[in-house]
A tleap script that builds the chain and sets N, CA, C and O, in Angstrom:
source leaprc.protein.ff14SB
mol = sequence {
  NMET LYS LEU ALA CYS ALA PRO GLU GLU TYR
  TYR ARG ARG VAL LEU ARG PHE LEU GLU HIE
  ARG GLY PRO SER ALA ALA ARG SER ILE HIE
  LYS PHE SER ASP TYR VAL ALA VAL ALA LYS
  SER LEU LEU TRP GLN GLY LEU LEU ASP ARG
  SER ARG PHE ALA TYR TRP ARG PHE LEU ALA
  LYS THR LEU LEU HIE HIE ARG ARG SER PHE
  ASP THR ALA MET ALA LEU ALA ILE MET GLY
  TYR HIE LEU ARG ARG ILE THR GLU SER TYR
  CYS GLU CSER
}
set mol.1.N position { 4.933 84.594 252.122 }
set mol.1.CA position { 4.101 84.850 253.284 }
set mol.1.C position { 4.218 83.683 254.256 }
set mol.1.O position { 4.118 82.525 253.850 }
set mol.2.N position { 4.429 83.975 255.525 }
set mol.2.CA position { 4.518 82.939 256.541 }
set mol.2.C position { 3.188 82.854 257.274 }
set mol.2.O position { 2.638 83.855 257.732 }
set mol.3.N position { 2.697 81.644 257.369 }
set mol.3.CA position { 1.455 81.422 258.092 }
set mol.3.C position { 1.706 81.408 259.587 }
set mol.3.O position { 2.816 81.124 260.036 }
set mol.4.N position { 0.682 81.714 260.349 }
set mol.4.CA position { 0.804 81.728 261.807 }
set mol.4.C position { 1.136 80.351 262.351 }
set mol.4.O position { 1.763 80.228 263.403 }
set mol.5.N position { 0.715 79.308 261.633 }
set mol.5.CA position { 0.985 77.955 262.121 }
set mol.5.C position { 2.149 77.300 261.389 }
set mol.5.O position { 2.347 76.092 261.516 }
set mol.6.N position { 2.935 78.079 260.617 }
set mol.6.CA position { 4.127 77.531 259.970 }
set mol.6.C position { 5.060 77.023 261.067 }
set mol.6.O position { 5.244 77.706 262.074 }
set mol.7.N position { 5.648 75.849 260.895 }
set mol.7.CA position { 6.441 75.244 261.970 }
set mol.7.C position { 7.535 76.146 262.530 }
set mol.7.O position { 7.678 76.249 263.748 }
set mol.8.N position { 8.304 76.799 261.672 }
set mol.8.CA position { 9.403 77.638 262.164 }
set mol.8.C position { 8.888 78.759 263.056 }
set mol.8.O position { 9.456 79.033 264.113 }
set mol.9.N position { 7.819 79.398 262.627 }
set mol.9.CA position { 7.228 80.487 263.415 }
set mol.9.C position { 6.626 79.958 264.711 }
set mol.9.O position { 6.787 80.558 265.774 }
set mol.10.N position { 5.942 78.848 264.611 }
set mol.10.CA position { 5.311 78.267 265.800 }
set mol.10.C position { 6.365 77.887 266.841 }
set mol.10.O position { 6.224 78.217 268.018 }
set mol.11.N position { 7.424 77.193 266.406 }
set mol.11.CA position { 8.471 76.792 267.342 }
set mol.11.C position { 9.164 78.006 267.955 }
set mol.11.O position { 9.534 77.981 269.129 }
set mol.12.N position { 9.340 79.063 267.173 }
set mol.12.CA position { 9.938 80.295 267.699 }
set mol.12.C position { 9.063 80.878 268.812 }
set mol.12.O position { 9.572 81.326 269.840 }
set mol.13.N position { 7.750 80.868 268.600 }
set mol.13.CA position { 6.829 81.384 269.635 }
set mol.13.C position { 6.851 80.506 270.880 }
set mol.13.O position { 6.790 81.018 271.997 }
set mol.14.N position { 6.937 79.199 270.701 }
set mol.14.CA position { 7.001 78.298 271.862 }
set mol.14.C position { 8.271 78.553 272.660 }
set mol.14.O position { 8.221 78.618 273.888 }
set mol.15.N position { 9.401 78.699 271.989 }
set mol.15.CA position { 10.658 78.976 272.701 }
set mol.15.C position { 10.592 80.299 273.450 }
set mol.15.O position { 11.097 80.408 274.568 }
set mol.16.N position { 9.975 81.299 272.841 }
set mol.16.CA position { 9.809 82.593 273.522 }
set mol.16.C position { 8.911 82.429 274.748 }
set mol.16.O position { 9.180 83.004 275.802 }
set mol.17.N position { 7.856 81.649 274.605 }
set mol.17.CA position { 6.976 81.372 275.739 }
set mol.17.C position { 7.752 80.690 276.872 }
set mol.17.O position { 7.605 81.064 278.035 }
set mol.18.N position { 8.569 79.700 276.537 }
set mol.18.CA position { 9.333 78.985 277.556 }
set mol.18.C position { 10.321 79.902 278.265 }
set mol.18.O position { 10.570 79.737 279.460 }
set mol.19.N position { 10.893 80.876 277.538 }
set mol.19.CA position { 11.796 81.841 278.164 }
set mol.19.C position { 11.082 82.666 279.219 }
set mol.19.O position { 11.617 82.889 280.304 }
set mol.20.N position { 9.877 83.118 278.905 }
set mol.20.CA position { 9.142 83.977 279.828 }
set mol.20.C position { 8.460 83.197 280.937 }
set mol.20.O position { 8.243 83.731 282.025 }
set mol.21.N position { 8.127 81.977 280.686 }
set mol.21.CA position { 7.406 81.152 281.653 }
set mol.21.C position { 8.326 80.642 282.748 }
set mol.21.O position { 7.926 80.559 283.909 }
set mol.22.N position { 9.540 80.303 282.391 }
set mol.22.CA position { 10.459 79.725 283.358 }
set mol.22.C position { 10.309 78.221 283.391 }
set mol.22.O position { 9.457 77.673 282.691 }
set mol.23.N position { 11.121 77.533 284.194 }
set mol.23.CA position { 11.114 76.074 284.215 }
set mol.23.C position { 9.821 75.495 284.790 }
set mol.23.O position { 9.164 76.098 285.639 }
set mol.24.N position { 9.487 74.316 284.299 }
set mol.24.CA position { 8.312 73.596 284.796 }
set mol.24.C position { 8.633 72.963 286.132 }
set mol.24.O position { 9.792 72.701 286.454 }
set mol.25.N position { 7.601 72.723 286.896 }
set mol.25.CA position { 7.779 71.954 288.122 }
set mol.25.C position { 8.106 70.522 287.718 }
set mol.25.O position { 7.538 70.003 286.757 }
set mol.26.N position { 9.002 69.890 288.432 }
set mol.26.CA position { 9.426 68.534 288.094 }
set mol.26.C position { 8.270 67.551 288.279 }
set mol.26.O position { 7.576 67.564 289.295 }
set mol.27.N position { 8.087 66.715 287.286 }
set mol.27.CA position { 7.097 65.638 287.344 }
set mol.27.C position { 7.853 64.338 287.513 }
set mol.27.O position { 8.665 63.975 286.662 }
set mol.28.N position { 7.597 63.640 288.590 }
set mol.28.CA position { 8.349 62.408 288.822 }
set mol.28.C position { 7.652 61.192 288.226 }
set mol.28.O position { 8.304 60.181 287.965 }
set mol.29.N position { 6.366 61.264 288.010 }
set mol.29.CA position { 5.620 60.120 287.493 }
set mol.29.C position { 5.156 60.429 286.073 }
set mol.29.O position { 4.468 61.419 285.825 }
set mol.30.N position { 5.548 59.563 285.157 }
set mol.30.CA position { 5.097 59.675 283.777 }
set mol.30.C position { 4.264 58.447 283.454 }
set mol.30.O position { 4.556 57.341 283.909 }
set mol.31.N position { 3.238 58.656 282.673 }
set mol.31.CA position { 2.393 57.548 282.263 }
set mol.31.C position { 2.949 56.922 280.988 }
set mol.31.O position { 3.715 57.547 280.255 }
set mol.32.N position { 2.555 55.690 280.743 }
set mol.32.CA position { 2.964 55.009 279.517 }
set mol.32.C position { 2.525 55.804 278.299 }
set mol.32.O position { 3.242 55.866 277.301 }
set mol.33.N position { 1.351 56.411 278.380 }
set mol.33.CA position { 0.841 57.195 277.248 }
set mol.33.C position { 1.740 58.393 276.945 }
set mol.33.O position { 1.791 58.832 275.796 }
set mol.34.N position { 2.449 58.937 277.937 }
set mol.34.CA position { 3.395 60.026 277.703 }
set mol.34.C position { 4.540 59.556 276.797 }
set mol.34.O position { 4.945 60.262 275.873 }
set mol.35.N position { 5.044 58.368 277.073 }
set mol.35.CA position { 6.131 57.811 276.266 }
set mol.35.C position { 5.660 57.478 274.851 }
set mol.35.O position { 6.402 57.663 273.886 }
set mol.36.N position { 4.438 56.992 274.733 }
set mol.36.CA position { 3.874 56.702 273.416 }
set mol.36.C position { 3.741 57.994 272.617 }
set mol.36.O position { 4.064 58.022 271.429 }
set mol.37.N position { 3.271 59.058 273.251 }
set mol.37.CA position { 3.111 60.338 272.568 }
set mol.37.C position { 4.454 60.872 272.079 }
set mol.37.O position { 4.546 61.379 270.962 }
set mol.38.N position { 5.486 60.765 272.896 }
set mol.38.CA position { 6.819 61.231 272.490 }
set mol.38.C position { 7.333 60.381 271.325 }
set mol.38.O position { 7.893 60.914 270.368 }
set mol.39.N position { 7.145 59.071 271.404 }
set mol.39.CA position { 7.588 58.188 270.316 }
set mol.39.C position { 6.873 58.524 269.010 }
set mol.39.O position { 7.502 58.576 267.954 }
set mol.40.N position { 5.567 58.752 269.078 }
set mol.40.CA position { 4.813 59.118 267.875 }
set mol.40.C position { 5.276 60.465 267.332 }
set mol.40.O position { 5.383 60.642 266.119 }
set mol.41.N position { 5.550 61.407 268.219 }
set mol.41.CA position { 6.026 62.717 267.797 }
set mol.41.C position { 7.374 62.590 267.088 }
set mol.41.O position { 7.584 63.199 266.039 }
set mol.42.N position { 8.275 61.810 267.651 }
set mol.42.CA position { 9.584 61.616 267.030 }
set mol.42.C position { 9.446 60.979 265.650 }
set mol.42.O position { 10.174 61.333 264.722 }
set mol.43.N position { 8.510 60.037 265.518 }
set mol.43.CA position { 8.291 59.387 264.232 }
set mol.43.C position { 7.665 60.345 263.222 }
set mol.43.O position { 8.222 60.583 262.151 }
set mol.44.N position { 6.492 60.896 263.577 }
set mol.44.CA position { 5.736 61.703 262.619 }
set mol.44.C position { 6.370 63.056 262.360 }
set mol.44.O position { 6.497 63.471 261.208 }
set mol.45.N position { 6.767 63.749 263.415 }
set mol.45.CA position { 7.337 65.081 263.243 }
set mol.45.C position { 8.831 65.036 262.935 }
set mol.45.O position { 9.339 65.853 262.167 }
set mol.46.N position { 9.528 64.079 263.538 }
set mol.46.CA position { 10.974 64.034 263.398 }
set mol.46.C position { 11.488 63.293 262.186 }
set mol.46.O position { 12.606 63.544 261.734 }
set mol.47.N position { 10.685 62.377 261.648 }
set mol.47.CA position { 11.151 61.594 260.507 }
set mol.47.C position { 10.301 61.752 259.254 }
set mol.47.O position { 10.842 61.854 258.153 }
set mol.48.N position { 8.984 61.775 259.403 }
set mol.48.CA position { 8.090 61.727 258.249 }
set mol.48.C position { 7.615 63.090 257.761 }
set mol.48.O position { 7.264 63.230 256.589 }
set mol.49.N position { 7.595 64.083 258.617 }
set mol.49.CA position { 7.050 65.388 258.243 }
set mol.49.C position { 8.064 66.192 257.432 }
set mol.49.O position { 9.272 66.073 257.635 }
set mol.50.N position { 7.563 67.003 256.523 }
set mol.50.CA position { 8.445 67.828 255.683 }
set mol.50.C position { 9.170 68.904 256.501 }
set mol.50.O position { 10.182 69.439 256.048 }
set mol.51.N position { 8.678 69.222 257.675 }
set mol.51.CA position { 9.295 70.245 258.531 }
set mol.51.C position { 10.150 69.619 259.632 }
set mol.51.O position { 10.322 70.206 260.700 }
set mol.52.N position { 10.678 68.436 259.368 }
set mol.52.CA position { 11.425 67.704 260.406 }
set mol.52.C position { 12.680 68.446 260.868 }
set mol.52.O position { 13.070 68.326 262.029 }
set mol.53.N position { 13.319 69.209 259.976 }
set mol.53.CA position { 14.537 69.912 260.388 }
set mol.53.C position { 14.218 71.025 261.391 }
set mol.53.O position { 14.977 71.252 262.334 }
set mol.54.N position { 13.100 71.710 261.186 }
set mol.54.CA position { 12.665 72.728 262.151 }
set mol.54.C position { 12.329 72.073 263.487 }
set mol.54.O position { 12.608 72.636 264.546 }
set mol.55.N position { 11.734 70.894 263.437 }
set mol.55.CA position { 11.388 70.143 264.648 }
set mol.55.C position { 12.660 69.780 265.418 }
set mol.55.O position { 12.716 69.987 266.630 }
set mol.56.N position { 13.680 69.244 264.744 }
set mol.56.CA position { 14.907 68.853 265.434 }
set mol.56.C position { 15.656 70.068 265.981 }
set mol.56.O position { 16.244 69.999 267.061 }
set mol.57.N position { 15.638 71.181 265.240 }
set mol.57.CA position { 16.253 72.415 265.769 }
set mol.57.C position { 15.530 72.863 267.038 }
set mol.57.O position { 16.161 73.270 268.013 }
set mol.58.N position { 14.200 72.784 267.010 }
set mol.58.CA position { 13.399 73.150 268.175 }
set mol.58.C position { 13.747 72.261 269.373 }
set mol.58.O position { 13.958 72.761 270.478 }
set mol.59.N position { 13.807 70.948 269.153 }
set mol.59.CA position { 14.141 70.040 270.260 }
set mol.59.C position { 15.544 70.306 270.790 }
set mol.59.O position { 15.768 70.275 272.000 }
set mol.60.N position { 16.489 70.569 269.890 }
set mol.60.CA position { 17.863 70.859 270.333 }
set mol.60.C position { 17.911 72.127 271.183 }
set mol.60.O position { 18.554 72.150 272.232 }
set mol.61.N position { 17.237 73.170 270.734 }
set mol.61.CA position { 17.217 74.420 271.503 }
set mol.61.C position { 16.517 74.221 272.840 }
set mol.61.O position { 16.925 74.790 273.853 }
set mol.62.N position { 15.468 73.414 272.839 }
set mol.62.CA position { 14.757 73.133 274.089 }
set mol.62.C position { 15.673 72.416 275.067 }
set mol.62.O position { 15.741 72.784 276.239 }
set mol.63.N position { 16.376 71.397 274.593 }
set mol.63.CA position { 17.269 70.654 275.480 }
set mol.63.C position { 18.445 71.495 275.957 }
set mol.63.O position { 18.912 71.317 277.082 }
set mol.64.N position { 18.929 72.404 275.124 }
set mol.64.CA position { 20.051 73.248 275.518 }
set mol.64.C position { 19.657 74.361 276.489 }
set mol.64.O position { 20.397 74.667 277.423 }
set mol.65.N position { 18.489 74.963 276.263 }
set mol.65.CA position { 18.128 76.167 277.015 }
set mol.65.C position { 16.941 76.003 277.966 }
set mol.65.O position { 16.783 76.793 278.897 }
set mol.66.N position { 16.109 74.991 277.742 }
set mol.66.CA position { 14.883 74.850 278.547 }
set mol.66.C position { 14.648 73.395 278.942 }
set mol.66.O position { 13.523 72.900 278.869 }
set mol.67.N position { 15.690 72.729 279.351 }
set mol.67.CA position { 15.620 71.303 279.658 }
set mol.67.C position { 14.525 70.964 280.669 }
set mol.67.O position { 13.849 69.944 280.539 }
set mol.68.N position { 14.356 71.808 281.657 }
set mol.68.CA position { 13.347 71.523 282.690 }
set mol.68.C position { 11.925 71.729 282.184 }
set mol.68.O position { 10.970 71.371 282.874 }
set mol.69.N position { 11.770 72.285 281.020 }
set mol.69.CA position { 10.449 72.480 280.425 }
set mol.69.C position { 10.235 71.566 279.218 }
set mol.69.O position { 9.379 71.833 278.374 }
set mol.70.N position { 11.016 70.489 279.140 }
set mol.70.CA position { 10.941 69.608 277.973 }
set mol.70.C position { 9.547 69.005 277.802 }
set mol.70.O position { 9.054 68.902 276.679 }
set mol.71.N position { 8.911 68.610 278.897 }
set mol.71.CA position { 7.571 68.013 278.773 }
set mol.71.C position { 6.563 69.013 278.212 }
set mol.71.O position { 5.709 68.647 277.404 }
set mol.72.N position { 6.656 70.258 278.630 }
set mol.72.CA position { 5.773 71.306 278.104 }
set mol.72.C position { 6.081 71.558 276.632 }
set mol.72.O position { 5.167 71.709 275.821 }
set mol.73.N position { 7.367 71.604 276.285 }
set mol.73.CA position { 7.760 71.840 274.897 }
set mol.73.C position { 7.252 70.721 273.990 }
set mol.73.O position { 6.767 70.989 272.891 }
set mol.74.N position { 7.357 69.477 274.437 }
set mol.74.CA position { 6.869 68.353 273.629 }
set mol.74.C position { 5.353 68.431 273.458 }
set mol.74.O position { 4.838 68.215 272.360 }
set mol.75.N position { 4.650 68.734 274.524 }
set mol.75.CA position { 3.184 68.846 274.433 }
set mol.75.C position { 2.792 69.945 273.449 }
set mol.75.O position { 1.869 69.768 272.654 }
set mol.76.N position { 3.485 71.070 273.500 }
set mol.76.CA position { 3.175 72.175 272.588 }
set mol.76.C position { 3.569 71.849 271.149 }
set mol.76.O position { 2.887 72.264 270.212 }
set mol.77.N position { 4.656 71.117 270.970 }
set mol.77.CA position { 5.045 70.696 269.618 }
set mol.77.C position { 3.987 69.779 269.016 }
set mol.77.O position { 3.642 69.911 267.842 }
set mol.78.N position { 3.477 68.857 269.810 }
set mol.78.CA position { 2.444 67.934 269.343 }
set mol.78.C position { 1.155 68.690 269.031 }
set mol.78.O position { 0.513 68.431 268.013 }
set mol.79.N position { 0.779 69.611 269.894 }
set mol.79.CA position { -0.438 70.397 269.643 }
set mol.79.C position { -0.291 71.266 268.398 }
set mol.79.O position { -1.236 71.400 267.621 }
set mol.80.N position { 0.896 71.861 268.202 }
set mol.80.CA position { 1.130 72.678 267.021 }
set mol.80.C position { 1.062 71.867 265.745 }
set mol.80.O position { 0.529 72.332 264.737 }
set mol.81.N position { 1.599 70.657 265.780 }
set mol.81.CA position { 1.545 69.762 264.623 }
set mol.81.C position { 0.090 69.425 264.292 }
set mol.81.O position { -0.321 69.456 263.132 }
set mol.82.N position { -0.666 69.109 265.318 }
set mol.82.CA position { -2.087 68.789 265.132 }
set mol.82.C position { -2.829 69.988 264.528 }
set mol.82.O position { -3.611 69.825 263.591 }
set mol.83.N position { -2.588 71.167 265.053 }
set mol.83.CA position { -3.224 72.381 264.537 }
set mol.83.C position { -2.862 72.616 263.073 }
set mol.83.O position { -3.719 72.952 262.256 }
set mol.84.N position { -1.585 72.434 262.757 }
set mol.84.CA position { -1.140 72.644 261.379 }
set mol.84.C position { -1.783 71.639 260.435 }
set mol.84.O position { -2.202 72.008 259.338 }
set mol.85.N position { -1.869 70.375 260.841 }
set mol.85.CA position { -2.471 69.354 259.982 }
set mol.85.C position { -3.956 69.635 259.753 }
set mol.85.O position { -4.449 69.472 258.636 }
set mol.86.N position { -4.665 70.050 260.784 }
set mol.86.CA position { -6.081 70.395 260.643 }
set mol.86.C position { -6.240 71.588 259.709 }
set mol.86.O position { -7.095 71.575 258.824 }
set mol.87.N position { -5.424 72.614 259.902 }
set mol.87.CA position { -5.500 73.804 259.060 }
set mol.87.C position { -5.204 73.458 257.606 }
set mol.87.O position { -5.919 73.908 256.711 }
set mol.88.N position { -4.166 72.667 257.355 }
set mol.88.CA position { -3.838 72.281 255.989 }
set mol.88.C position { -4.950 71.469 255.340 }
set mol.88.O position { -5.265 71.681 254.169 }
set mol.89.N position { -5.549 70.543 256.083 }
set mol.89.CA position { -6.618 69.725 255.499 }
set mol.89.C position { -7.862 70.590 255.221 }
set mol.89.O position { -8.582 70.356 254.250 }
set mol.90.N position { -8.104 71.578 256.073 }
set mol.90.CA position { -9.242 72.472 255.868 }
set mol.90.C position { -9.015 73.352 254.644 }
set mol.90.O position { -9.938 73.581 253.861 }
set mol.91.N position { -7.798 73.842 254.478 }
set mol.91.CA position { -7.483 74.736 253.359 }
set mol.91.C position { -7.475 73.975 252.021 }
set mol.91.O position { -7.729 74.572 250.975 }
set mol.92.N position { -7.189 72.680 252.044 }
set mol.92.CA position { -7.167 71.884 250.827 }
set mol.92.C position { -8.573 71.577 250.314 }
set mol.92.O position { -8.763 71.393 249.111 }
set mol.93.N position { -9.547 71.521 251.198 }
set mol.93.CA position { -10.888 71.151 250.763 }
set mol.93.C position { -11.692 72.341 250.284 }
set mol.93.O position { -12.846 72.186 249.884 }
savepdb mol mol.pdb
quit
């Protein structure tokens, strides 16, 4: 059984959303906190999490097909990770 917040399913839904949404408007100014969030995501989701391979596949597909929506994809990946961690901790207790 696949959970709604399983990484592979979640990333598939995000990619489908990006296809229908179209490219993001270009943001020329990024805050330092944006870079910190991406660095933390790369560390926690890309290296330490058990679903890191799904994460890297998602990032690769995003860069290949939805490059202009990369900031939205990263934000959604981080939110999905947070949701999954909360759900897992709730289900364990």
